[in-house]
Every structure is written in C-alpha cells, then in structure tokens.
C-alpha positions in Angstrom: 22.0 -4.0 2.5 19.4 -1.3 1.7 21.4 1.9 1.2 19.9 5.4 2.1 20.9 8.5 0.3 22.7 9.7 3.4 24.8 6.6 3.6 25.7 6.8 -0.1 26.9 10.4 0.2 28.7 9.6 3.4 30.7 6.8 1.6 31.4 9.0 -1.4 32.8 11.8 0.8 35.1 9.4 2.7 36.4 7.9 -0.5 37.1 11.3 -2.0 39.3 12.2 0.9 41.3 9.0 0.5 39.8 6.5 3.0 40.1 2.9 2.0 37.0 0.7 1.5 37.7 -1.1 4.8 38.0 2.2 6.7 34.8 3.4 5.2 33.0 0.2 6.2 34.3 0.4 9.7 33.4 4.1 10.2 29.9 3.6 8.7 29.2 0.6 11.0 29.9 2.9 13.9 28.1 6.0 12.7 25.0 4.2 11.3 24.7 1.5 14.0 24.6 -1.5 11.6 27.2 -4.0 10.3 28.5 -2.8 6.9 31.2 -4.8 5.1 34.0 -3.7 2.9 32.5 -5.7 0.0 29.2 -3.8 0.4 30.9 -0.5 0.3 33.0 -1.4 -2.7 30.1 -2.8 -4.7 27.9 0.2 -3.9 30.5 2.8 -4.9 31.2 0.9 -8.1 27.5 1.0 -9.0 27.4 4.7 -8.2 30.3 5.3 -10.6 28.6 3.3 -13.3 25.4 5.3 -12.9 27.3 8.5 -13.6 28.6 7.2 -17.0 27.3 8.9 -20.1 24.8 6.3 -21.3 23.5 7.6 -24.6 20.7 5.7 -26.4 19.4 6.5 -29.9 16.2 4.5 -30.6 15.7 3.7 -34.2 12.5 1.7 -34.0 9.3 2.7 -32.2 8.0 0.6 -29.3 5.2 -1.8 -29.9 2.3 -2.7 -27.6 1.5 -6.4 -27.8 -1.1 -6.6 -25.0 -2.5 -4.7 -22.1 -0.1 -6.3 -19.6 2.9 -7.4 -21.8 4.8 -4.7 -23.6 7.9 -5.1 -25.9 10.3 -2.5 -27.2 12.6 -3.6 -30.0 15.2 -0.9 -30.7 18.5 -0.5 -32.6 20.9 1.3 -30.3 23.7 3.1 -32.1 25.6 4.0 -29.1 25.7 2.8 -25.5 28.6 3.2 -23.0 27.9 0.3 -20.7 24.7 -1.7 -21.0 25.8 -4.2 -18.3 26.1 -1.5 -15.7 23.0 0.5 -16.6 20.3 0.4 -14.0 16.9 -1.2 -14.8 15.2 2.2 -14.8 17.9 3.7 -17.1 17.3 0.8 -19.6 13.5 1.2 -19.4 13.8 5.0 -19.9 16.2 4.6 -22.8 13.7 2.4 -24.7 11.0 5.0 -24.4 9.1 4.0 -21.3 8.5 5.9 -18.1 10.3 4.0 -15.3 7.7 5.4 -12.8 5.0 3.5 -14.7 6.9 0.4 -16.1 9.3 -2.1 -14.6 11.9 -4.2 -16.5 11.2 -7.9 -16.9 14.0 -8.9 -19.3 16.6 -7.5 -21.7 18.3 -9.1 -24.7 21.1 -7.3 -26.5 23.6 -8.1 -29.2 26.7 -6.2 -30.4 28.3 -6.4 -33.8 30.6 -4.3 -35.9 29.8 -2.6 -39.2 32.1 -1.0 -41.7 31.7 2.7 -42.4 33.6 5.5 -44.3 35.2 6.6 -41.1 36.2 3.1 -40.0 34.5 0.3 -38.1 31.7 1.1 -35.6 29.9 -0.9 -33.0 26.1 -1.4 -33.2 23.9 -2.7 -30.4 20.5 -4.2 -30.9 18.5 -4.3 -27.7 15.1 -5.9 -27.0 13.4 -5.4 -23.6 10.2 -6.7 -22.0 8.4 -4.5 -19.5 5.2 -4.6 -17.6 3.1 -1.8 -16.0 3.9 -1.2 -12.3 1.1 -2.3 -10.1 2.5 -0.7 -6.9 2.9 3.1 -6.9 6.5 4.3 -6.4 7.5 6.2 -3.3 8.2 9.3 -5.3 4.7 9.2 -6.9 3.1 8.4 -3.6 4.8 11.3 -1.9 3.6 13.7 -4.6 0.1 12.2 -4.3 0.1 12.9 -0.6 1.1 16.5 -1.1 -1.5 17.1 -3.9 -4.5 15.6 -2.1 -4.2 16.3 1.6 -6.4 19.0 3.2 -4.4 20.6 6.0 -5.9 20.7 9.5 -5.5 24.0 11.3 -6.1 23.9 15.1 -7.3 26.8 17.2 -4.6 29.2 18.5 -4.0 28.9 22.2 -1.8 30.6 24.8 -0.9 28.5 27.8 1.2 30.0 30.6 4.7 28.8 29.7 5.9 29.3 33.3 4.0 26.1 34.1 6.7 24.2 32.2 4.6 21.1 31.9 5.4 18.9 28.9 4.0 15.6 27.7 5.6 12.8 25.7 3.4 10.2 24.1 5.6 7.2 23.0 4.0 5.0 20.4 6.1 1.9 20.2 5.2 -1.2 18.2 1.5 -0.4 17.5 1.5 -2.8 14.5 -1.6 -1.5 12.8 -2.8 -4.4 10.7 -2.6 -6.8 13.7 -3.9 -4.0 15.9 -7.1 -2.3 14.7 -8.4 1.1 15.7 -11.3 -0.5 17.6 -8.8 -2.6 19.6 -7.1 0.4 21.2 -9.8 3.1 21.0 -10.5 2.9 24.7 -6.8 3.5 25.4 -6.8 6.4 22.9 -9.8 8.0 24.7 -8.1 7.8 28.1 -5.0 9.4 26.6 -7.1 12.2 25.2 -8.7 12.7 28.6 -5.2 13.2 30.1 -4.3 15.8 27.4 -7.7 17.6 27.8 -7.5 17.7 31.6 -4.1 19.3 31.6 -2.6 22.3 29.8 0.9 21.7 28.4 3.6 23.9 27.0 4.7 21.2 24.6 3.4 17.8 23.6 5.7 15.4 21.7 4.4 12.3 20.0 7.1 9.7 19.4 6.7 7.1 16.8 9.3 4.6 17.9 8.9 2.3 15.0 6.7 -0.6 13.7 3.6 1.7 13.6 2.4 -0.7 10.9 2.8 -4.4 10.8 4.0 -4.6 7.2 6.2 -2.6 4.9 4.2 -3.6 1.8 0.5 -2.9 0.9 -0.4 -5.8 -1.3 1.7 -8.4 0.6 2.6 -8.7 4.3 6.4 -8.4 4.6 8.9 -6.8 6.9 11.6 -4.4 5.6 14.0 -7.4 5.0 11.3 -9.3 3.1 10.3 -11.8 5.8 6.8 -13.1 4.9 4.3 -12.5 7.7 0.7 -13.7 8.3 -1.6 -11.8 6.0 -3.2 -8.6 7.3 -5.3 -5.9 5.6 -2.8 -3.1 5.1 -5.3 -0.8 3.4 -7.4 -0.8 6.6 -4.2 -0.7 8.7 -3.2 2.6 7.1 -6.7 4.0 7.5 -6.6 3.0 11.2 -3.2 4.6 11.6 -4.4 7.9 10.1 -7.4 8.0 12.4 -5.3 7.2 15.5 -2.6 9.8 14.8 -5.2 12.4 13.7 -7.1 12.0 17.0 -4.1 12.6 19.1 -2.8 15.6 17.1 -6.1 17.4 16.8 -6.6 17.3 20.6 -3.0 18.1 21.2 -3.1 21.3 19.0 -5.9 22.6 21.2 -4.2 21.9 24.5 -0.6 22.8 24.0 1.5 25.8 22.9 3.6 23.5 20.7 3.1 20.0 19.2 5.9 17.9 17.7 6.2 14.5 16.1 9.5 12.5 16.2 9.6 9.4 14.1 12.0 6.5 13.6 11.1 3.6 11.3 11.0 0.1 12.6 12.2 -3.2 11.2 8.6 -4.1 10.2 7.5 -0.9 8.3 10.4 1.5 7.9 9.4 2.7 4.4 5.7 2.9 5.1 6.4 4.9 8.3 8.5 7.4 6.3 5.8 8.0 3.8 3.2 8.1 6.6 5.2 11.0 8.2 5.0 12.8 4.9 1.2 12.6 5.2 1.3 13.8 8.8 3.5 16.7 7.7 1.0 17.8 5.0 -2.1 17.1 7.1 -0.9 19.1 10.2 1.2 22.1 9.1 1.1 23.5 12.7 2.9 20.4 14.0 6.7 20.2 13.9 7.1 16.9 12.2 10.6 15.4 11.8 10.6 13.3 8.7 13.8 11.2 8.6 15.1 7.9 7.3 17.7 7.7 10.1 17.8 4.9 12.7 17.7 7.3 15.7 17.1 11.0 16.5 17.4 13.2 19.6 15.8 16.4 20.8 15.5 18.7 23.9 12.4 18.9 25.9 13.1 21.8 28.2 16.4 20.7 29.7 15.7 17.0 29.2 17.6 15.3 26.4 15.8 12.4 24.8 17.1 10.0 22.1 14.6 7.9 20.1 15.5 4.6 18.5 13.5 1.5 17.5 15.9 -0.9 19.3 16.6 -3.4 16.6 20.1 -2.0 15.9 22.8 -0.2 18.0 21.5 -1.8 21.2 24.6 -1.6 23.4 26.2 1.4 25.2 23.4 3.7 23.9 24.4 6.3 26.5 27.9 6.7 24.8 26.1 6.8 21.4 23.9 9.6 22.6 26.9 11.6 23.9 29.0 11.0 20.8 26.3 11.7 18.2 24.7 14.7 19.8 27.5 16.5 21.8 25.8 19.9 21.6 22.6 18.6 23.1 24.5 16.5 25.6 26.1 19.7 26.9 22.7 21.4 27.5 21.0 18.6 29.4 20.0 18.3 33.0 19.1 14.6 32.5 19.2 12.3 29.5 16.9 9.4 28.4 16.7 6.9 25.6 13.3 5.8 24.3 13.0 2.5 22.4 10.8 -0.5 21.8 11.1 -3.5 19.5 11.0 -6.3 22.1 7.3 -5.7 23.1 8.2 -5.7 26.8 8.6 -2.9 29.3 12.0 -2.4 30.9 13.8 0.6 32.5 17.5 0.7 33.2 20.0 3.3 34.4 23.1 3.3 32.3 25.7 5.7 33.8 23.0 8.2 34.5 21.1 7.8 31.2 17.7 6.4 31.8 16.9 3.8 29.0 13.1 3.3 28.7 12.1 0.2 26.7 8.4 0.4 26.0 6.0 -2.5 25.6 3.2 -2.6 23.1 -0.6 -2.3 23.3 -1.1 -4.7 20.4 -2.8 -8.0 20.8 -0.8 -11.2 20.0 -0.3 -12.0 16.4 -0.3 -15.7 15.1 3.5 -15.8 15.2 3.6 -14.8 18.9 0.9 -17.2 19.8 2.7 -20.1 18.1 5.9 -19.3 20.1 4.1 -18.7 23.4 5.1 -15.0 23.6 1.7 -14.0 25.1 2.6 -12.8 28.7 3.5 -9.2 28.2 1.3 -6.3 29.4 -0.7 -4.4 26.8 0.0 -0.8 27.8 0.1 2.6 26.2 2.2 5.1 28.2 2.4 8.9 28.5 5.2 10.7 30.3 4.8 14.2 31.9 8.0 16.2 32.4 8.9 19.4 34.2 11.6 21.5 32.7 14.3 19.3 34.2 13.0 15.8 34.8 10.2 13.2 34.6 7.4 13.9 37.0 4.5 11.6 36.2 4.0 8.3 34.3 0.5 7.4 32.9 0.0 3.7 32.2 -3.0 3.3 30.0 
C-alpha cells in the first residue's frame, strides 16, 4: 500500500500505547476506509524504526562523474549502522549526491575486518550507481509552485447575507487529458452565466477526484500503476488550470465567500494534491482545503456535506459521516454525501442522508469504448442551497 504521513503517525501512536499489529490493522481499515493487513503494518513500522537508526557514513574517496547520464560514487565507509535497512535516498545522500536530483540504480558493498591498536574493527566499501532524476519530486514541485505563482485578487463585494443562497459546483471525474478545455467550454460558459446571474453568500467548488486522467506526467498511469492509453498530460494540466481559474475568478466577484474542497481520485491522487497547492497559491482569497485524505466534510449553512471519490468506503456512508464528523453531525439540518467514480448519476436516501453520485461530462476514452460503456449522460451539475436544504439543481 501507499502510506500517507497521517497513516504512519496513526500506526506509531497506536503501537506506543500497546496495540497489537492486528489491532492497528483493524482500526486503520475502519478509520481510513481501505483494507490494511497486519503484515503491511508490521513491515511499515519496522521500516520506520530502521529509518531512525543512526546511519553514519564517512566518505574517504571523492565521487567520480563518468558521463552525463551515468554517475558512479566509489567510497570507503568506515562506519555504517545498517546498510540493508537504509533507504535509497539515505544511501544516495551518504555518497555525496543530492537525493532530490539523483536516484539510486544499484549499490554494491563489502564488509571486512581490519586489525587496529584498539582491537578489530569493521570496514565497509560501498559502490553505488545513480542517475539524474528526470521527473521533478513533489517537494521540489511544491516549492516551484510557491515561488512562481502570481496571486489573483478579486474585487471585494458585499452581498446581503440574509439572502442565504449558496452554490455548490461538484466536479466529478473530469479526466483532463481525455477531456480537453474545448470539449467542455460551452458547459463552463453556462455555469458562469448561472453564477453571474445570481448573487451568492458562498460558492463551494468540490473536486471529487479524477480531475486529471493520469497520476504521471511523462507516462499515463493511475495511482496504482495501471497503464492507460496515452494522453498529453502537459496540456491536461494547462486545461485544468484554465478551467478552475475561470470558475474561481467569476465566483470571487459574485459571492461573499469562495471555497474549494478537494479529494483525490484513483486516477490522479498525487497530481490533484499538487494542483490544489497551485490553486491555494494562485487564489489567496479562496479557502482551499489541501488534504491527502480520502474524504472530507463541511457545513454549508446548516447543511452537512461529505465529499468522497467513491472508490473506497462505499458502504454505509451515512454511518461513516456520523462517526467521523460527530460535531458537524450535531449541527446539521440535513446531510448529504457527494461522490463520483462510476461515471453515472444516481441519488439514494440512506436513513435520511442523501447520497448523490455524480456522472461525468467527459467523452468516452478508448477503454470505455472497447467495453461498451458509452451510454451515460455527459452532464455538469450545480446545486443551489438555502440555509437548510437543496432548492435548485442545474443540469448543464
């Protein structure tokens, strides 16, 4: 599994207070909405313990550049605690390379003993091969975003809050890369006309996941590494920026408050997290929730809304909402769950909680065409709420 920092800290805390590996796995499966095994927990906590060991390298020989793309470092290491359990980045850094710029290809090490005045000591000779990273790391990309984005500041407005009109714009499964800006520009224009024609106290844009088709830039893959039909992800990100910017610029000029709630999807979880960092920097007046969680919840007036992509924690979501957000649950007049993933529209009432599964405005991709999944409607939806409930649905 792909561990988040939150999950690692959660497992550590549970272990510190005496929970068994099996108990931690069971509790995490419930709290994070995905199947986590005892072996996964045990392995991860072992790796975390090894990361904290004092790995001390003393490099005796300087690194040598053999070519532009193939670099070697041959070093005599006088002391090392546990080479087998060192991470790739730790090994690269110990040999004098920046792990943000270079990745490890191979490592060859040998250990022997040498007599000395104070007894026998262990010596380690280690040779590694690295290559320059061709894909920018998330840390570097996040800093690049912060350093190079010019903030957009909207005009201050003052709409009568007693009107209590709020608008939610759910963006489910846009799949930029398959979808182009030109494909849905006419839908965007109609959405903007709705916003301009009305004055809202608050507008919330929900990214419900799979905003992009791929989680990679140079290859077309899902989060789990499933290979997809190739798309131009550079253009996809440009289209995604233009689409989100168009909505937020108009929203800032026609609402007292603008928010963005975002949950990553199974296609582009990492890309969506980084994209939200860009939105946060570009629109400082917008309340952007940047999270790597699988669901979130918020209050819109007295309406409680939970957002999830829909690929995990699919059953009994009304109980999940009440359990995970008890304080918000106690404030609500009505509760809703907004999700996507299946590319078809469906509304159900689960014990008084309205579960809205949104479709997608995207055109069919080659995979859907091959399997005959071509009959769904291609809609973008906007929902207008009063202080206490849904009043109007716009189907675009």
